[in-house]
Structures are given as structure tokens and as C-alpha cells.
C-alpha positions, 0 to 999 in steps of 0.5 A: 737680696745678697747676704754673705755668710761665713761658716767655720767648722771645727776639726775634732782634736786633743793633746797627747802627753809625753809623760807619766799619768801617775799610774807608773809602778803598776805591776799587773801581768799582761802577757809579760813579766812584772818589772818593779824597777821599770814600773812596767810589764817586760816582754808584753805587746806594745800599746797600739790597740784600744785594749792596751791603751786603756788597761792602766799598764805601761805595756811597752815599758817606755815610761808612758801609760795608756793615753800618755803614750803617743802610740795610743793617739786616737785609739779608744778613749785617747785623744789625738796627740797635739790637736785641739778643736773649738766647736761652737754649739750655735753658729756665730754670725760673722760681723759685716763691715762693722765700724767706720772710724778712720784710723792709722793704727789699732790705737785709734779704734774703739774697744773691740775694733782694729784698723784695717785696709778697706775698699775705701782705703785702697781708693786713697782714703784713710784706713777704717776701724772694723770689728772682727769675730774672734775665737780662742783655743787655750793650750796647756800641753807644752812646757811652761817656757816652751816656744814655737821654734820651727814653722813645722811646729804647727801642722795645720789650722783648719776651719769649715767655712761658708761665705758668699763673697770670699773677697770680703774677708781678712783672717789672722791667727794670733799667738798667745804672746801676740805674734800674728800670721795672716791666713787670708789677706784682704786684697780689695774689691777687684779680681776675676772671678769677683764672686767666690763662694766658700762652701755652699753659701746661703745668698738669699737670706735677709739682712735681719735674719741671716741663715747659715748655708753648708760649710766646706773644710779649708786648712792652712798648712806650712807644707801646702802646695796651693797658693794662698786663697786669693792669689790662688783665685786670681791666678785662675786656680781651678774652681768648683761650681755651685748653683746659687739660690738665684739659680745661677752658677757660682765659682766655689773655692775648693776645699783643701789645703792652702798656703797662708797669706803671710809668712809662718816665720812670723810666729817664731818665738811665740809662747805655745801655752795659752790662748791662740786666737783666730780673727775674722773681719768682713771688710766689705758690706753686704754678704755676711757669714757664720763661724761654726768652729776651728782647730789647730794641730801641733806636731805631736813630738813637741807636746810634753804633756798629752795625758788629756785634752787641753783646756778649750 
């Protein structure tokens, strides 16, 4: 029996700080001369290895100590500057066609559901309410009034996914102040090839007891050269191939970087601190999905406080 499965995997990440972590004024000698005026060690080596990034000293006299210094990004115990992830300890099933209330706007839908185009709507009927899967990442490393002022402020949104029918899905990124970017736009039931896996989908589980397959990493980037996922597939983009549980060969969307379905400029002006949300709706019955996690990577040069990972 066909069942669709979506798997989101999170990329591990965290934020970098561009400010002092409270240990400035340390006069420990580390191959240099103490400088009490600058609160650092003049003439010592830069902070660019795990030892220097964990010694409590501003080795390169730039006013930033250890993990607060972008030079220590990802070294030793220091997080990767500007990046955060939300791993899920238990895979979460992707809702499959939940809801059937007709609508014209989200206000017409029951709590927790949104108004979407669906296959029925595209055949001339009203839109329908559906319940999306949602997951949030909370960011705290920016200034209190700092906003997204360039599309390059976000370097990537990534997920590891598995799904047995990619054409079912509509995926949005929602900023803390409500701005929405369509990552993957539902385009209806038609297209060639019609069945496209994301990752190694489990297509033979039962509706009442779905079982996750194996995910592949997909990223949406402003700099991506590939079209958005469905336009890429519809334009005969190169596909991988996988043998399904039924023994037949199925097209699989290659892992990698893709353009978003919507325009990144739609996020301009969004507040950077706060809850960033991913919404995934399955708009076509049968095949289900799973989400394991997701991540956002911001340009580390715009992060103002990288002393530790932000609250997730």
C-alpha cells in the first residue's frame, strides 16, 4: 500500500558572538606581553586553534575572547557562528491531507489549519483548509531592533527529508514578524515524472503504522543555481534513481542546493531575533512523511552576540 513519508533532518549549528564574554581585562601571558589598557596579550598568536579558543584570553587583541571571536568559529567547544539547528529526538510524522473545510483565507479555517490551494481547488473548486506541520527555532544573537536588510543575510535553510511523493508538499519559512518565504510551492497533481522521492522513502508501510525511510539533505539558498524543486523536476532536471520497496525504479530528487519557490526579498524587514518557523503541508492524500529536524544559517558578520548558541 502506498504511503508517503517526509523526513527532515537538522544540520547541527549555533551562533557566534561579536562582543566580549565578560572575561576582558585578563592579563595572562600566552607568548606575549600583558596589555592592561587593551585587556589583551599584545604580540601573541591569533585565536585560530582549539587551544587558543579555550584559554580565556583575548590572544589577538581584537576585544573578543575565545568563542566570542569569529576566528574560533567551529573550533574546539565553540559553535559555528550564525548557525542553529533543531534536531528532533523522535521523528515526527508529516500531516497528510488533514482537513476539508472550504476557505478563501486562513481566517475561515479551524485553529491550527491554513487555507491552501489543493488538487480539488485547482480543478475549479474552493480552496481547502489543511493542518501543516510546524517547527520553530528561536534566535537571540542579534541586536534588539536588528532586521533582515539583505537577502544574503540568510545563507541557507536546510533539511534532511524523505518523502515518497514530492508533489504533495507545500513548504514555507515564516519570520518572527510574520513574513513568509515559499520554499516549495504546491503546483498540483500533474507533472513528469509524477512520482518523485525525496531521500529513500519507505513506500510500503501502513497508514496506521508509518515507518520512516532514509533522508537526504536539501537546502534552499539565495545563491543556488538550481531552480526551485518542482520547476527543476518539471524541466527534466537530472534525477537520481532508487529501487522502491515494490522493486521498481523511482526518480529521486538529488540532494543539494535549490532556489526557493518564492522571492527572498519577501523576508526583507523581518525582525531577526525571535521564532523562525518552518511549515510543511501535505495537500494530497495517500503518501505520508516524517520530519527529523531543520536548520538556518545566517551570515556570521551580522551576528552581534555569538558567545554561545541561541535558545532553540
